N, C-alpha and C positions, 0 to 999 in steps of 0.2 A: 348040369341041370340049370334051368332058368328060374331065378328067384321070382320074377314077376308071374310066371305061369303057376308056380307052386303056391304063391300067395293069393292067387285068384281061383283056386280049386275049391268048388263048392263042397267037396267031401270034408274039407277041414275048416273052411271059413264060410259060415252062413252069410248069404247076401254078399258075395265076395267083391263086388264092384262098388259097394257103399263105403264111404269114409266112416270108419268105426275105430277110434283109438282104443276102445276097450278090448279089442281083439289081442292087444299086446300086454294086457295086465297079467300078473303072475298066474292067476287061476286059469285063464284061457290058454296061456302057453303050456301049462302042465297037462292040459286036456288033449293036446296034440302030440303027435310023434316028434321026438327031438330032431329027427332028420329034416324037419321043415325049417329049422333054425340055421341060417347061413352065417357063419362066423368068418370074418375076413381072414383071420389067421389060419383057418382050415382050407382056404381056397388055394388053387394052384398059383404059381408065380405069374402065369399068363393072365389069369383072371384078376389078380391084384393090379397088374399093369393096366388092364382095361378099365377098372373103376377109379383109378387115380384121376385127380383133376389135371388136365393137360393144358397146353398152350391155347387150344381152341376155346376152352371155357373162359380162360383169361381174356382172350381177344373179344369174345362176345360181351363180357362184363364191361370192358373198356368202351366198346361201341355203344352199349346201352346208355352210357353217360351222355353221349352226344346225339344219339339217334333214337327215334321211336320206331318200334317194330310191331306190326300187327299181322295176323294171319291173312293170307290172300283169300279173297272172297270165295273162290271155287276150290280151295284146298280141303281135301278130305283128310281127317285125322283118324288113323287107326293104328294100334300098336302092332309091331312085328317082333314078338319075343324071340330073341336068340340068346347068345351068351350075355349080351347087353340088350336092353330094350331100345328099339329104334322105331321111327315112324315108317309105316309100310309104304306110303306114297311120297316120302320126302317131307320137307316142311318149307314150302314156299312162303316167303314173308314180303310184306310191303314195307319199305324203309323210308322214313322221312326225317328231316333234320329236326331235332328237339329245339323248341323255341322257349327260352327262359322268360318267365313272366315276373 
């Protein structure tokens, strides 16, 4: 099951695309089926491997220290929910050297 899809299901989350931290308080959690709670320990070994921070994330963090990245002007951003959440059309970025002031 895809956590992103489940957490945006209007049957369980009113206004599912709105940022609402209150949806995670104890009262709100108890009102939903327990099957909507994704515990990492209950996931398969493959899923745990997929959500771990990998070398790619570390590489991006190191690049961000020296480079500024912004979304390309014509880039469409739309989610593609799978086992992990991915951008449907990729994520083209414009990269420029960070200038310290």
